[in-house]
Structures are given as C-alpha cells and as structure tokens.
A tleap script that builds the chain and sets N, CA, C and O, in Angstrom:
source leaprc.protein.ff14SB
mol = sequence {
  NMET GLY LEU GLY GLN LEU ARG LEU ASN PRO
  VAL LEU LEU TYR ASP LEU THR PHE SER GLU
  PHE GLY ASN ALA MET ARG GLY HIE TYR LYS
  GLN ILE GLU GLU ARG GLU LYS ALA GLU TRP
  GLU ARG THR ARG TRP LEU ALA ALA ILE VAL
  VAL ASN PRO HIE VAL LYS LYS ARG ILE THR
  PRO LYS ASP LEU ALA THR PHE PRO TRP GLU
  GLN LYS GLU LYS ALA GLY ASP GLY PHE SER
  ILE LEU ARG SER LEU ALA CGLN
}
set mol.1.N position { 58.366 105.718 131.009 }
set mol.1.CA position { 57.434 104.959 131.795 }
set mol.1.C position { 56.318 105.854 132.315 }
set mol.1.O position { 55.152 105.460 132.318 }
set mol.2.N position { 56.666 107.031 132.744 }
set mol.2.CA position { 55.649 107.932 133.281 }
set mol.2.C position { 54.688 108.409 132.216 }
set mol.2.O position { 53.483 108.504 132.444 }
set mol.3.N position { 55.239 108.711 131.037 }
set mol.3.CA position { 54.384 109.183 129.956 }
set mol.3.C position { 53.629 108.037 129.292 }
set mol.3.O position { 52.495 108.213 128.847 }
set mol.4.N position { 54.256 106.862 129.225 }
set mol.4.CA position { 53.641 105.728 128.540 }
set mol.4.C position { 52.748 104.896 129.439 }
set mol.4.O position { 51.530 104.871 129.259 }
set mol.5.N position { 53.344 104.215 130.408 }
set mol.5.CA position { 52.580 103.289 131.247 }
set mol.5.C position { 51.627 104.002 132.199 }
set mol.5.O position { 50.483 103.580 132.367 }
set mol.6.N position { 52.088 105.068 132.812 }
set mol.6.CA position { 51.238 105.781 133.771 }
set mol.6.C position { 50.319 106.788 133.096 }
set mol.6.O position { 49.368 107.279 133.704 }
set mol.7.N position { 50.609 107.093 131.835 }
set mol.7.CA position { 49.805 108.046 131.039 }
set mol.7.C position { 49.708 109.424 131.700 }
set mol.7.O position { 48.650 110.055 131.718 }
set mol.8.N position { 50.831 109.863 132.236 }
set mol.8.CA position { 50.889 111.194 132.825 }
set mol.8.C position { 51.272 112.198 131.749 }
set mol.8.O position { 52.030 111.879 130.833 }
set mol.9.N position { 50.751 113.399 131.863 }
set mol.9.CA position { 51.226 114.427 130.940 }
set mol.9.C position { 52.545 114.971 131.488 }
set mol.9.O position { 52.829 114.809 132.675 }
set mol.10.N position { 53.348 115.610 130.649 }
set mol.10.CA position { 54.680 116.054 131.084 }
set mol.10.C position { 54.666 116.951 132.320 }
set mol.10.O position { 55.562 116.855 133.159 }
set mol.11.N position { 53.667 117.818 132.444 }
set mol.11.CA position { 53.617 118.714 133.603 }
set mol.11.C position { 53.457 117.908 134.891 }
set mol.11.O position { 54.166 118.160 135.865 }
set mol.12.N position { 52.536 116.942 134.909 }
set mol.12.CA position { 52.341 116.110 136.100 }
set mol.12.C position { 53.569 115.247 136.385 }
set mol.12.O position { 53.963 115.079 137.539 }
set mol.13.N position { 54.167 114.704 135.332 }
set mol.13.CA position { 55.326 113.837 135.508 }
set mol.13.C position { 56.490 114.595 136.145 }
set mol.13.O position { 57.117 114.089 137.075 }
set mol.14.N position { 56.782 115.784 135.664 }
set mol.14.CA position { 57.932 116.522 136.171 }
set mol.14.C position { 57.670 117.160 137.528 }
set mol.14.O position { 58.607 117.619 138.181 }
set mol.15.N position { 56.422 117.199 137.960 }
set mol.15.CA position { 56.117 117.700 139.304 }
set mol.15.C position { 56.269 116.620 140.372 }
set mol.15.O position { 56.257 116.930 141.563 }
set mol.16.N position { 56.412 115.358 139.966 }
set mol.16.CA position { 56.547 114.266 140.924 }
set mol.16.C position { 57.973 114.172 141.462 }
set mol.16.O position { 58.943 114.419 140.745 }
set mol.17.N position { 58.076 113.813 142.725 }
set mol.17.CA position { 59.390 113.503 143.280 }
set mol.17.C position { 59.711 112.048 142.916 }
set mol.17.O position { 58.846 111.317 142.435 }
set mol.18.N position { 60.970 111.634 143.152 }
set mol.18.CA position { 61.337 110.247 142.862 }
set mol.18.C position { 60.505 109.275 143.690 }
set mol.18.O position { 60.103 108.219 143.201 }
set mol.19.N position { 60.254 109.632 144.931 }
set mol.19.CA position { 59.463 108.784 145.812 }
set mol.19.C position { 58.019 108.656 145.300 }
set mol.19.O position { 57.457 107.561 145.270 }
set mol.20.N position { 57.443 109.766 144.909 }
set mol.20.CA position { 56.071 109.741 144.381 }
set mol.20.C position { 55.995 108.946 143.087 }
set mol.20.O position { 55.038 108.205 142.866 }
set mol.21.N position { 56.992 109.097 142.236 }
set mol.21.CA position { 57.017 108.349 140.982 }
set mol.21.C position { 57.150 106.849 141.256 }
set mol.21.O position { 56.486 106.034 140.616 }
set mol.22.N position { 58.011 106.493 142.211 }
set mol.22.CA position { 58.157 105.086 142.586 }
set mol.22.C position { 56.858 104.507 143.132 }
set mol.22.O position { 56.495 103.376 142.808 }
set mol.23.N position { 56.163 105.274 143.955 }
set mol.23.CA position { 54.874 104.820 144.476 }
set mol.23.C position { 53.851 104.640 143.357 }
set mol.23.O position { 53.074 103.686 143.366 }
set mol.24.N position { 53.856 105.544 142.411 }
set mol.24.CA position { 52.927 105.443 141.284 }
set mol.24.C position { 53.219 104.201 140.443 }
set mol.24.O position { 52.297 103.515 140.002 }
set mol.25.N position { 54.499 103.913 140.221 }
set mol.25.CA position { 54.859 102.720 139.450 }
set mol.25.C position { 54.502 101.447 140.204 }
set mol.25.O position { 54.000 100.497 139.605 }
set mol.26.N position { 54.759 101.413 141.530 }
set mol.26.CA position { 54.382 100.239 142.320 }
set mol.26.C position { 52.875 100.025 142.281 }
set mol.26.O position { 52.413 98.889 142.173 }
set mol.27.N position { 52.115 101.090 142.366 }
set mol.27.CA position { 50.662 100.983 142.286 }
set mol.27.C position { 50.206 100.481 140.932 }
set mol.27.O position { 49.269 99.690 140.836 }
set mol.28.N position { 50.873 100.944 139.884 }
set mol.28.CA position { 50.539 100.509 138.525 }
set mol.28.C position { 50.802 99.014 138.359 }
set mol.28.O position { 49.969 98.290 137.814 }
set mol.29.N position { 51.958 98.555 138.829 }
set mol.29.CA position { 52.282 97.127 138.726 }
set mol.29.C position { 51.364 96.287 139.597 }
set mol.29.O position { 51.013 95.171 139.216 }
set mol.30.N position { 50.964 96.795 140.760 }
set mol.30.CA position { 50.028 96.085 141.635 }
set mol.30.C position { 48.673 95.933 140.935 }
set mol.30.O position { 48.035 94.884 141.028 }
set mol.31.N position { 48.243 96.974 140.240 }
set mol.31.CA position { 46.979 96.918 139.502 }
set mol.31.C position { 47.045 95.856 138.397 }
set mol.31.O position { 46.093 95.099 138.204 }
set mol.32.N position { 48.153 95.804 137.683 }
set mol.32.CA position { 48.328 94.799 136.634 }
set mol.32.C position { 48.298 93.398 137.238 }
set mol.32.O position { 47.660 92.498 136.692 }
set mol.33.N position { 48.985 93.213 138.360 }
set mol.33.CA position { 49.031 91.908 139.022 }
set mol.33.C position { 47.638 91.465 139.472 }
set mol.33.O position { 47.274 90.303 139.292 }
set mol.34.N position { 46.863 92.368 140.050 }
set mol.34.CA position { 45.516 92.034 140.498 }
set mol.34.C position { 44.611 91.691 139.315 }
set mol.34.O position { 43.777 90.791 139.415 }
set mol.35.N position { 44.768 92.390 138.215 }
set mol.35.CA position { 43.978 92.090 137.014 }
set mol.35.C position { 44.313 90.695 136.479 }
set mol.35.O position { 43.420 89.945 136.085 }
set mol.36.N position { 45.602 90.355 136.468 }
set mol.36.CA position { 46.016 89.028 136.007 }
set mol.36.C position { 45.491 87.932 136.920 }
set mol.36.O position { 45.056 86.884 136.443 }
set mol.37.N position { 45.529 88.164 138.238 }
set mol.37.CA position { 44.987 87.186 139.172 }
set mol.37.C position { 43.504 86.946 138.896 }
set mol.37.O position { 43.049 85.803 138.880 }
set mol.38.N position { 42.761 88.013 138.682 }
set mol.38.CA position { 41.330 87.882 138.412 }
set mol.38.C position { 41.085 87.108 137.120 }
set mol.38.O position { 40.154 86.305 137.048 }
set mol.39.N position { 41.903 87.341 136.111 }
set mol.39.CA position { 41.740 86.623 134.844 }
set mol.39.C position { 42.023 85.132 135.015 }
set mol.39.O position { 41.301 84.299 134.467 }
set mol.40.N position { 43.077 84.787 135.778 }
set mol.40.CA position { 43.388 83.374 136.007 }
set mol.40.C position { 42.295 82.695 136.820 }
set mol.40.O position { 41.934 81.552 136.539 }
set mol.41.N position { 41.770 83.380 137.816 }
set mol.41.CA position { 40.707 82.792 138.626 }
set mol.41.C position { 39.435 82.608 137.813 }
set mol.41.O position { 38.724 81.618 137.987 }
set mol.42.N position { 39.145 83.541 136.937 }
set mol.42.CA position { 37.982 83.407 136.057 }
set mol.42.C position { 38.158 82.238 135.096 }
set mol.42.O position { 37.200 81.513 134.826 }
set mol.43.N position { 39.353 82.048 134.583 }
set mol.43.CA position { 39.639 80.930 133.677 }
set mol.43.C position { 39.493 79.599 134.409 }
set mol.43.O position { 38.930 78.649 133.864 }
set mol.44.N position { 39.992 79.527 135.633 }
set mol.44.CA position { 39.872 78.298 136.424 }
set mol.44.C position { 38.408 77.987 136.715 }
set mol.44.O position { 37.994 76.830 136.644 }
set mol.45.N position { 37.625 79.008 137.041 }
set mol.45.CA position { 36.202 78.839 137.311 }
set mol.45.C position { 35.483 78.316 136.068 }
set mol.45.O position { 34.663 77.404 136.163 }
set mol.46.N position { 35.783 78.883 134.919 }
set mol.46.CA position { 35.172 78.446 133.673 }
set mol.46.C position { 35.547 77.004 133.345 }
set mol.46.O position { 34.705 76.234 132.884 }
set mol.47.N position { 36.794 76.640 133.577 }
set mol.47.CA position { 37.229 75.262 133.325 }
set mol.47.C position { 36.469 74.292 134.221 }
set mol.47.O position { 36.089 73.211 133.771 }
set mol.48.N position { 36.244 74.654 135.466 }
set mol.48.CA position { 35.492 73.783 136.373 }
set mol.48.C position { 34.052 73.617 135.894 }
set mol.48.O position { 33.497 72.521 135.975 }
set mol.49.N position { 33.455 74.670 135.406 }
set mol.49.CA position { 32.082 74.592 134.894 }
set mol.49.C position { 32.012 73.685 133.666 }
set mol.49.O position { 31.063 72.916 133.513 }
set mol.50.N position { 33.003 73.773 132.804 }
set mol.50.CA position { 33.019 72.962 131.589 }
set mol.50.C position { 33.265 71.486 131.909 }
set mol.50.O position { 32.687 70.614 131.260 }
set mol.51.N position { 34.102 71.195 132.887 }
set mol.51.CA position { 34.467 69.817 133.206 }
set mol.51.C position { 33.385 69.115 134.032 }
set mol.51.O position { 33.183 67.911 133.869 }
set mol.52.N position { 32.698 69.823 134.898 }
set mol.52.CA position { 31.763 69.201 135.831 }
set mol.52.C position { 30.690 68.322 135.203 }
set mol.52.O position { 30.396 67.277 135.784 }
set mol.53.N position { 30.082 68.649 134.076 }
set mol.53.CA position { 29.075 67.742 133.521 }
set mol.53.C position { 29.642 66.400 133.063 }
set mol.53.O position { 28.880 65.460 132.833 }
set mol.54.N position { 30.945 66.295 132.927 }
set mol.54.CA position { 31.566 65.100 132.376 }
set mol.54.C position { 32.260 64.226 133.420 }
set mol.54.O position { 32.902 63.237 133.068 }
set mol.55.N position { 32.139 64.576 134.679 }
set mol.55.CA position { 32.764 63.775 135.736 }
set mol.55.C position { 31.703 63.319 136.726 }
set mol.55.O position { 30.663 63.961 136.874 }
set mol.56.N position { 31.974 62.202 137.405 }
set mol.56.CA position { 31.013 61.680 138.378 }
set mol.56.C position { 30.994 62.527 139.643 }
set mol.56.O position { 29.930 62.900 140.136 }
set mol.57.N position { 32.173 62.824 140.158 }
set mol.57.CA position { 32.275 63.608 141.376 }
set mol.57.C position { 32.464 65.084 141.023 }
set mol.57.O position { 33.331 65.432 140.222 }
set mol.58.N position { 31.654 65.937 141.622 }
set mol.58.CA position { 31.749 67.376 141.353 }
set mol.58.C position { 33.105 67.907 141.801 }
set mol.58.O position { 33.613 67.530 142.857 }
set mol.59.N position { 33.670 68.761 141.009 }
set mol.59.CA position { 34.948 69.365 141.373 }
set mol.59.C position { 34.766 70.869 141.552 }
set mol.59.O position { 33.882 71.485 140.957 }
set mol.60.N position { 35.607 71.425 142.365 }
set mol.60.CA position { 35.599 72.867 142.567 }
set mol.60.C position { 36.758 73.459 141.771 }
set mol.60.O position { 37.679 72.737 141.390 }
set mol.61.N position { 36.720 74.736 141.521 }
set mol.61.CA position { 37.837 75.351 140.803 }
set mol.61.C position { 39.186 75.124 141.489 }
set mol.61.O position { 40.197 74.968 140.804 }
set mol.62.N position { 39.223 75.101 142.816 }
set mol.62.CA position { 40.487 74.887 143.523 }
set mol.62.C position { 40.980 73.453 143.381 }
set mol.62.O position { 42.162 73.185 143.596 }
set mol.63.N position { 40.080 72.513 143.019 }
set mol.63.CA position { 40.523 71.145 142.751 }
set mol.63.C position { 41.352 71.086 141.474 }
set mol.63.O position { 42.233 70.236 141.341 }
set mol.64.N position { 41.077 71.971 140.554 }
set mol.64.CA position { 41.808 71.990 139.286 }
set mol.64.C position { 43.200 72.586 139.434 }
set mol.64.O position { 44.173 72.047 138.907 }
set mol.65.N position { 43.290 73.690 140.148 }
set mol.65.CA position { 44.583 74.367 140.294 }
set mol.65.C position { 44.568 75.235 141.546 }
set mol.65.O position { 43.555 75.844 141.890 }
set mol.66.N position { 45.702 75.278 142.211 }
set mol.66.CA position { 45.895 76.201 143.323 }
set mol.66.C position { 47.004 77.148 142.909 }
set mol.66.O position { 48.116 76.724 142.596 }
set mol.67.N position { 46.697 78.409 142.911 }
set mol.67.CA position { 47.654 79.405 142.454 }
set mol.67.C position { 48.630 79.761 143.568 }
set mol.67.O position { 48.315 79.593 144.746 }
set mol.68.N position { 49.808 80.249 143.207 }
set mol.68.CA position { 50.816 80.589 144.226 }
set mol.68.C position { 50.318 81.596 145.253 }
set mol.68.O position { 50.712 81.515 146.416 }
set mol.69.N position { 49.474 82.532 144.871 }
set mol.69.CA position { 49.004 83.539 145.811 }
set mol.69.C position { 47.933 82.974 146.750 }
set mol.69.O position { 47.541 83.647 147.703 }
set mol.70.N position { 47.458 81.757 146.500 }
set mol.70.CA position { 46.474 81.139 147.377 }
set mol.70.C position { 47.108 80.182 148.386 }
set mol.70.O position { 46.471 79.812 149.372 }
set mol.71.N position { 48.329 79.789 148.151 }
set mol.71.CA position { 48.994 78.858 149.053 }
set mol.71.C position { 49.408 79.598 150.316 }
set mol.71.O position { 49.955 80.699 150.260 }
set mol.72.N position { 49.142 78.982 151.437 }
set mol.72.CA position { 49.487 79.606 152.708 }
set mol.72.C position { 50.985 79.479 152.947 }
set mol.72.O position { 51.603 78.462 152.634 }
set mol.73.N position { 51.540 80.526 153.503 }
set mol.73.CA position { 52.961 80.527 153.841 }
set mol.73.C position { 53.196 79.533 154.969 }
set mol.73.O position { 52.477 79.544 155.968 }
set mol.74.N position { 54.177 78.692 154.816 }
set mol.74.CA position { 54.531 77.751 155.869 }
set mol.74.C position { 55.508 78.432 156.813 }
set mol.74.O position { 56.538 78.965 156.399 }
set mol.75.N position { 55.159 78.401 158.082 }
set mol.75.CA position { 56.058 78.964 159.089 }
set mol.75.C position { 57.031 77.862 159.495 }
set mol.75.O position { 56.797 77.133 160.460 }
set mol.76.N position { 58.113 77.754 158.751 }
set mol.76.CA position { 59.061 76.688 159.023 }
set mol.76.C position { 60.465 77.232 159.146 }
set mol.76.O position { 60.705 78.439 159.173 }
set mol.77.N position { 61.365 76.302 159.218 }
set mol.77.CA position { 62.759 76.709 159.330 }
set mol.77.C position { 63.308 77.084 157.954 }
set mol.77.O position { 62.628 76.933 156.940 }
set mol.78.N position { 64.508 77.560 157.936 }
set mol.78.CA position { 65.117 78.006 156.697 }
set mol.78.C position { 65.346 76.884 155.696 }
set mol.78.O position { 65.309 77.110 154.487 }
set mol.79.N position { 65.585 75.665 156.200 }
set mol.79.CA position { 65.838 74.542 155.308 }
set mol.79.C position { 64.602 74.186 154.501 }
set mol.79.O position { 64.722 73.859 153.320 }
set mol.80.N position { 63.422 74.239 155.097 }
set mol.80.CA position { 62.210 73.921 154.352 }
set mol.80.C position { 61.946 74.973 153.279 }
set mol.80.O position { 61.446 74.656 152.200 }
set mol.81.N position { 62.279 76.203 153.573 }
set mol.81.CA position { 62.099 77.265 152.580 }
set mol.81.C position { 63.056 77.060 151.412 }
set mol.81.O position { 62.657 77.168 150.252 }
set mol.82.N position { 64.325 76.762 151.719 }
set mol.82.CA position { 65.299 76.513 150.654 }
set mol.82.C position { 64.930 75.279 149.846 }
set mol.82.O position { 65.105 75.265 148.628 }
set mol.83.N position { 64.427 74.256 150.498 }
set mol.83.CA position { 64.034 73.036 149.812 }
set mol.83.C position { 62.874 73.325 148.845 }
set mol.83.O position { 62.857 72.814 147.725 }
set mol.84.N position { 61.919 74.135 149.276 }
set mol.84.CA position { 60.788 74.449 148.400 }
set mol.84.C position { 61.232 75.317 147.213 }
set mol.84.O position { 60.664 75.219 146.126 }
set mol.85.N position { 62.236 76.156 147.421 }
set mol.85.CA position { 62.735 76.979 146.333 }
set mol.85.C position { 63.520 76.149 145.317 }
set mol.85.O position { 63.531 76.463 144.127 }
set mol.86.N position { 64.178 75.084 145.797 }
set mol.86.CA position { 64.997 74.248 144.920 }
set mol.86.C position { 64.161 73.344 144.025 }
set mol.86.O position { 64.662 72.860 143.010 }
set mol.87.N position { 62.920 73.107 144.370 }
set mol.87.CA position { 62.075 72.188 143.591 }
set mol.87.C position { 61.571 72.813 142.339 }
set mol.87.O position { 60.849 72.171 141.576 }
savepdb mol mol.pdb
quit
C-alpha cells in the first residue's frame, strides 16, 4: 500500500512509524473520497443543466438528488437512528 497507493519510495516508507503510515493512508482515502464527491456533484449539476430546458419549472441540482454527505444529522433518540439504518 505504501509503495503502490501512496507512491512512497522504500526509504521514505521504512522511515515512517505505524502512526505516521496510518495518518498517510487516512489522508489518501480522504482525498479519494473528496474527489468522488466532487465528481458526483459535477454530474448532478450537468444533469440539471440538461433537464432544465425541457421542464416548465426550473430545477436546481439538489432537486434531482441529495447526497448522503449533504443530509443534516438528525439529533434524535436512538430509535430514530436505528429506524433510519433499517430502511
């Protein structure tokens, strides 16, 4: 993983502690996640642009889809959380 995904050379990889390596991997996965979010948001924006000339009422990209990272956390009891997970 260090040599492949992180593209570290062997000297840099073996100089890292386990904690530093874990932080580097978390940062790498966070970067991938942010890139994917940007791609999905760009796709949603493009879909809204394509659909708008063909509908009477203008729609926004959020009218088409709301992504999980955009939904606000509900401050509720444990039962509402379990119920939402079960759906």
